[in-house]
N, C-alpha and C positions, 0 to 999 in steps of 0.2 A: 643530300646524301653524300657521304664521304666515300671517295674511291682512291685507290692507290695509283698514282701516276707512274710514268716511265722512270722517274728518278727516285721512286720509293717514298714520295711525299704525298700527303693527303690533299685531295682537291675537293672542292665543294661547289655545287651548282645550285643556286637558289633563285627564286623569283621574289622580288621585293615590291610591295604595294605601299605607296606613300601618297595619301590623298587620292586624286584621280589618275595618278601615274603609276605604271608598272615598269620594272627594270629587270633585265636578266643579269645576274651577277655570278661570276666565277671567282673563287678564292683559292689560291695555292700558297702553301708555306714555302718560302725560299730562305733557308737558313734562319736568321732572326727577323726577317721581313715577311710581308705578305704581298703576293702579286694579285691585285684586285682588278678585274675587268668588269666594267659596267657598260652594258649595251655596246660592246666592242672597243671601248676606250680603256687602256691598261695603265695602271700606276703601281709603283712600289710604295708600300705603306708600312710604317713602323708604328706599332701599337703597344702601349704600356698601360696596364691597369694601375691606377693610382690608389684610390681607396673607395670603399663602398661601391657606388655605381659610376664612378668617374674614370675616364680613360684619357690618355694623352695620345693624339694621333699626329704623326709627322709624315708629310708627303709633299713632294715638289718644293722643298725648302720652306714649307709653311707648317706652323704648329697649331693644333686645335685641341681644346679641352672640351670633352663631350661627356654628358651623362646619359646612361641608358638604363631605364627601369622597365622590367617585364611585368605585365599584368595579363595572365592567361596566355593567349597567343598574340597579344599586342606588345609592341616595344615602343616606349615613349623616349624619343631621342631629343636631347636638348643641347644646343650650342648657343651660349650667350642668352639673348632674349627669344631666340627662335626655338620652337618645338615642333616636331613632326611625329605623328603616330604611324608606325609601319607594321605590316604583317609580312612574315616570311613563309614561303612555300617551297617545298622540295621540287625543283623544276623537273627532275628526272621522273619522279613519281607522277607529277601532273601530266607529263607527256604520255606515260603509260595509261593513266586514267582516261585521258582524252581519246587514245586509241581504242580502249575497251568500250567507251561510250559510243564510238563510231562503228563498233562491231568488228574491230581488228584486234588481234592479240588474245591472250588467255583470259 
């Protein structure tokens, strides 16, 4: 879910599931960069779409070429010979749904 932060930039909170692991991810646009926080660890990330499904990702002085293909609600992320299939969930919505299921909230 995108929300407007105090500086007028959009922020996104999502839950990412990759294999047996789940991660809380916050993404904020900072000028031409993204401020990405994964489970409390924050990095500035520069992302450029190259062509088709390929992106160039620069962070911490390192460069990565990554492809991302979407199939329904699954994302197939490839870097070199490594592939991960991930799903994304709106963390804010999930929290509301959890409260409703527990009998709290509308």
